C-alpha positions as CSV (number, residue, x, y, z in Angstrom):
1,M,-7.7,-8.8,-15.0
2,G,-5.5,-7.4,-12.3
3,I,-4.0,-9.9,-9.8
4,L,-5.0,-11.7,-6.5
5,V,-8.7,-10.9,-6.8
6,S,-11.3,-10.5,-9.5
7,S,-15.0,-10.6,-10.2
8,R,-14.7,-14.5,-10.3
9,T,-13.1,-14.7,-6.9
10,R,-15.0,-17.0,-4.3
11,V,-14.3,-15.8,-0.9
12,L,-14.7,-17.3,2.5
13,I,-14.4,-15.3,5.9
14,Q,-13.2,-17.0,9.1
15,G,-14.6,-15.3,12.1
16,I,-17.6,-13.8,9.9
17,T,-19.7,-13.5,13.1
18,G,-17.3,-11.2,14.9
19,K,-17.6,-7.4,14.7
20,S,-14.5,-7.2,11.9
21,G,-15.7,-10.1,10.2
22,S,-19.3,-9.2,9.8
23,Q,-18.3,-5.6,8.9
24,A,-15.8,-7.0,6.3
25,A,-18.6,-9.2,4.9
26,T,-21.0,-6.2,4.4
27,E,-18.2,-4.2,2.6
28,L,-17.3,-7.0,0.4
29,L,-20.8,-7.7,-0.7
30,D,-21.6,-3.9,-1.4
31,Y,-18.6,-3.9,-3.7
32,D,-20.0,-7.1,-5.5
33,T,-17.5,-9.5,-4.2
34,R,-18.6,-13.1,-4.1
35,V,-18.5,-13.9,-0.4
36,I,-19.7,-17.5,-0.5
37,A,-19.6,-18.6,3.1
38,G,-18.1,-17.8,6.6
39,V,-16.9,-20.0,9.5
40,T,-17.3,-19.5,13.2
41,P,-17.1,-22.7,15.4
42,G,-20.2,-23.2,17.2
43,K,-22.1,-20.8,15.1
44,G,-23.0,-23.2,12.1
45,G,-26.4,-22.6,10.8
46,E,-26.5,-18.8,11.2
47,E,-26.4,-16.2,8.5
48,V,-24.3,-12.8,8.3
49,D,-25.8,-10.5,5.8
50,T,-27.2,-13.4,3.7
51,V,-23.8,-15.3,4.0
52,P,-24.2,-18.9,5.4
53,V,-22.0,-19.6,8.6
54,F,-20.4,-23.0,9.0
55,N,-18.5,-24.6,11.9
56,S,-15.6,-25.5,9.9
57,I,-14.0,-24.9,6.6
58,A,-14.4,-28.8,5.8
59,E,-18.2,-28.2,6.5
60,A,-18.3,-25.2,4.2
61,L,-16.4,-26.9,1.5
62,E,-18.8,-29.8,1.4
63,A,-21.8,-27.6,1.3
64,V,-20.9,-24.7,-1.1
65,G,-17.6,-26.0,-3.0
66,K,-14.2,-24.7,-3.4
67,F,-12.9,-21.3,-2.3
68,D,-10.2,-19.1,-4.0
69,V,-9.5,-17.0,-0.8
70,S,-9.9,-17.2,3.0
71,M,-9.9,-14.1,5.0
72,V,-8.8,-14.5,8.7
73,Y,-10.7,-12.3,11.0
74,V,-10.2,-13.8,14.4
75,P,-8.3,-12.6,17.6
76,P,-4.4,-12.6,17.2
77,L,-4.0,-15.7,19.5
78,L,-6.5,-17.8,17.4
79,A,-5.2,-16.7,14.1
80,K,-2.6,-19.4,13.7
81,D,-5.1,-22.1,14.0
82,A,-7.6,-20.4,11.7
83,A,-4.8,-19.9,9.1
84,L,-3.6,-23.6,9.2
85,E,-7.1,-24.8,8.8
86,A,-7.4,-22.8,5.5
87,I,-4.0,-23.9,4.4
88,R,-4.5,-27.4,4.9
89,A,-7.7,-27.3,3.2
90,K,-5.7,-26.0,0.2
91,I,-7.4,-22.8,-0.2
92,P,-5.0,-21.2,-2.7
93,L,-4.8,-17.6,-0.9
94,V,-5.1,-16.8,3.0
95,H,-5.5,-13.3,3.8
96,I,-4.6,-12.5,7.2
97,F,-6.0,-9.3,8.2
98,V,-5.1,-9.9,11.9
99,E,-2.6,-7.5,13.8
100,K,-0.4,-8.3,16.6
101,M,0.0,-12.0,15.5
102,P,2.9,-13.6,17.5
103,V,5.8,-13.8,15.4
104,L,6.5,-17.5,16.1
105,D,2.9,-18.3,15.1
106,V,3.4,-16.3,11.7
107,A,6.6,-18.3,11.1
108,V,4.6,-21.5,11.7
109,V,2.0,-20.5,9.3
110,L,4.4,-19.4,6.7
111,A,6.3,-22.7,6.8
112,E,3.0,-24.8,6.4
113,A,1.7,-22.5,3.6
114,K,5.2,-23.3,1.8
115,R,4.6,-27.0,2.4
116,Y,1.1,-26.9,1.0
117,G,1.9,-24.5,-1.8
118,V,-0.7,-21.8,-0.6
119,R,0.0,-18.1,-0.8
120,V,-0.4,-15.9,2.2
121,L,-1.1,-12.2,2.2
122,G,-0.3,-10.6,5.6
123,P,-0.6,-10.7,8.4
124,A,-1.6,-7.2,9.4
125,S,-2.6,-6.8,5.7
126,V,-5.3,-4.4,4.7
127,G,-6.1,-6.6,1.7
128,A,-6.3,-6.2,-2.0
129,I,-8.6,-4.6,-4.6
130,S,-9.0,-4.8,-8.2
131,P,-11.1,-1.7,-8.8
132,G,-14.4,-2.3,-10.5
133,E,-14.1,-6.1,-10.0
134,A,-13.8,-7.2,-6.4
135,K,-11.7,-6.7,-3.0
136,I,-10.6,-8.6,-0.2
137,G,-9.9,-7.2,3.4
138,S,-10.9,-3.7,4.6
139,I,-9.1,-1.8,1.7
140,G,-10.9,1.2,1.0
141,G,-13.5,0.9,3.9
142,P,-17.1,1.0,3.0
143,N,-17.0,3.1,-0.1
144,P,-13.7,2.2,-2.2
145,S,-15.1,3.9,-5.4
146,R,-14.3,7.4,-3.7
147,V,-10.6,6.5,-3.8
148,F,-9.9,3.5,-6.2
149,S,-10.6,3.6,-10.1
150,K,-9.9,1.2,-12.8
151,G,-6.6,1.7,-14.9
152,P,-3.2,0.5,-15.6
153,V,-1.2,1.0,-12.5
154,G,-0.3,-1.8,-10.0
155,V,0.3,-0.5,-6.5
156,I,2.2,-2.3,-3.7
157,S,2.4,-0.9,-0.3
158,K,3.5,-2.2,3.4
159,S,1.3,0.4,4.8
160,G,-2.6,-0.2,4.7
161,G,-3.3,3.5,4.9
162,M,-1.1,4.3,2.2
163,C,-2.8,2.0,-0.3
164,S,-5.7,4.7,-0.3
165,E,-3.3,7.6,-0.2
166,I,-1.6,6.5,-3.2
167,A,-4.5,5.3,-5.2
168,M,-6.3,8.6,-4.5
169,L,-3.1,10.5,-5.9
170,I,-3.0,8.2,-9.1
171,T,-6.8,8.6,-9.5
172,N,-6.5,12.4,-9.1
173,G,-3.8,12.3,-11.5
174,G,-5.9,10.9,-14.3
175,F,-5.0,7.2,-14.0
176,G,-6.5,4.2,-12.4
177,Q,-5.2,1.1,-10.7
178,S,-5.3,-2.7,-12.0
179,T,-4.8,-4.0,-8.5
180,V,-3.6,-2.3,-5.1
181,V,-2.2,-4.6,-2.5
182,G,-1.4,-4.0,0.9
183,I,1.3,-6.7,2.1
184,G,1.3,-5.6,5.9
185,G,4.2,-4.1,7.8
186,D,5.2,-7.0,10.1
187,L,8.6,-8.4,10.5
188,L,7.5,-11.5,8.7
189,T,5.0,-11.4,5.9
190,G,3.6,-14.0,3.4
191,T,4.0,-12.2,0.0
192,S,6.8,-10.0,-0.8
193,F,7.3,-7.0,-3.2
194,A,9.1,-9.4,-5.6
195,E,6.5,-12.0,-5.8
196,L,3.8,-9.4,-6.6
197,L,6.0,-7.9,-9.4
198,M,6.2,-11.2,-10.9
199,M,2.4,-11.4,-10.9
200,F,2.0,-7.7,-12.3
201,E,4.5,-8.8,-15.1
202,E,2.1,-11.5,-16.2
203,D,-1.0,-9.2,-16.1
204,P,-1.8,-7.6,-19.4
205,E,-3.7,-4.8,-17.7
206,T,-0.9,-3.6,-15.8
207,R,1.6,-1.2,-17.5
208,V,3.4,0.3,-14.6
209,V,3.8,-0.5,-10.9
210,V,4.1,1.9,-8.0
211,A,5.3,0.7,-4.6
212,F,5.3,2.7,-1.4
213,G,8.4,1.5,0.8
214,E,10.1,2.3,4.0
215,V,13.4,2.6,5.7
216,G,14.6,-0.8,6.9
217,G,13.8,-4.4,5.6
218,S,14.8,-5.8,2.3
219,S,11.6,-6.1,0.1
220,E,12.7,-3.3,-2.2
221,I,16.3,-4.8,-2.6
222,E,14.8,-8.0,-3.4
223,A,12.6,-6.4,-6.0
224,A,15.6,-4.6,-7.5
225,R,17.6,-7.9,-7.9
226,L,14.5,-9.2,-9.8
227,I,14.6,-6.2,-12.1
228,K,18.4,-6.5,-12.6
229,E,17.8,-10.2,-13.6
230,G,15.5,-9.2,-16.3
231,K,12.6,-11.0,-14.8
232,F,10.3,-8.0,-14.3
233,T,10.4,-5.6,-17.2
234,K,7.8,-2.9,-16.7
235,P,8.4,0.4,-15.2
236,F,8.8,0.2,-11.5
237,I,8.3,3.6,-9.4
238,V,9.1,3.6,-5.8
239,F,8.7,6.3,-3.0
240,L,10.7,5.6,0.1
241,A,9.3,6.9,3.5
242,G,11.2,7.6,6.6
243,K,14.5,9.3,5.3
244,F,14.6,11.3,8.6
245,A,15.0,7.9,10.5
246,E,18.7,7.6,9.6
247,S,19.5,10.0,12.3
248,L,17.7,7.9,14.9
249,P,19.4,5.4,17.3
250,K,19.9,1.9,15.7
251,D,16.9,-0.7,16.0
252,T,14.4,2.1,16.4
253,S,10.9,0.8,15.2
254,L,9.0,3.2,13.1
255,G,5.3,1.9,13.5
256,H,5.9,-1.3,11.3
257,A,7.8,-4.2,12.8
258,G,9.4,-4.5,9.3
259,S,10.5,-1.0,9.4
260,I,13.4,-0.8,11.7
261,V,16.5,1.5,11.5
262,G,19.6,-0.4,10.9
263,L,17.9,-3.4,9.6
264,E,19.2,-4.7,6.1
265,A,20.2,-1.8,3.8
266,S,20.3,1.9,4.9
267,M,18.3,4.3,3.1
268,D,21.1,5.6,0.8
269,E,22.1,2.0,-0.1
270,K,18.5,1.1,-0.7
271,I,18.1,4.2,-3.2
272,K,21.6,3.4,-5.0
273,T,20.5,-0.4,-5.3
274,L,17.2,0.6,-6.9
275,K,18.4,3.2,-9.2
276,D,21.3,0.9,-10.4
277,A,18.7,-1.7,-11.3
278,G,16.7,0.8,-13.2
279,V,13.9,1.6,-10.7
280,I,12.4,5.1,-10.9
281,V,12.6,6.6,-7.2
282,A,10.1,9.3,-6.7
283,E,12.0,12.1,-4.5
284,N,8.6,13.6,-3.6
285,F,5.3,11.7,-3.0
286,E,3.3,14.1,-5.2
287,D,5.7,13.3,-8.1
288,I,4.3,9.8,-8.7
289,P,1.4,10.8,-11.3
290,L,4.2,12.8,-13.3
291,L,6.5,9.9,-13.3
292,I,3.5,7.6,-14.3
293,K,2.7,9.8,-17.2
294,K,6.2,9.7,-18.5
295,E,5.9,5.8,-18.7
296,I,2.6,5.4,-20.2
């Protein structure tokens, strides 16, 4: 089971003929993900690693049928138009791998996605993986099986790199993952911690969820509200990175645009809010497997 991606997921890659898009196609195919088609305007009729390329999403839909996910692998200034094309085609999930996408473009994309009832993952999202089933994005690189293993732990992270770090820690601790999701660390993102928690709540395979949070932003606070309202009932473990940042000047950005000192709740306020809601806050990153063991 898991969420967002499974062995049945049909994937389209926008920008498949580019360096990143073609690499992603090969990685996904090697992991037995069903990459059905790719789109690059002007490159219709070509193939990338056996995957047919079309000039537009409309052409691809007509030729091979519907898709569950479109992955956007195009330059930042072209990402808005690519994402809007996928949204207006009503592809249920649009994954935006692209980094440095202009904030105004992201706002336009998210507004249109809401209008069409389409979910956006990203931008600057490393993707998602349901170990042993399929993946979208570059998560895990060319050999995800070295890090990710199938099991009952859902994982959410703003940081793409930490998706692999957490999964390795959990795997080495004797547990596996149902689905690992990198939501992206930009100021605006399409899918929140809270939305993913609701998906994990409905997934029978997931018994506990682990999240890697950061100083700044409101994602963890929104998740805490959800738990306090009784809408998410499974154990939720959070590790918050960047405690040192409270001593830095206000509005200091720490790598992710969504991680800004002084934005939303302070670290102490976050921790108190999370604990008051019944969230398990890990004091040390290495404690996560022990905390999982107590809950399973």
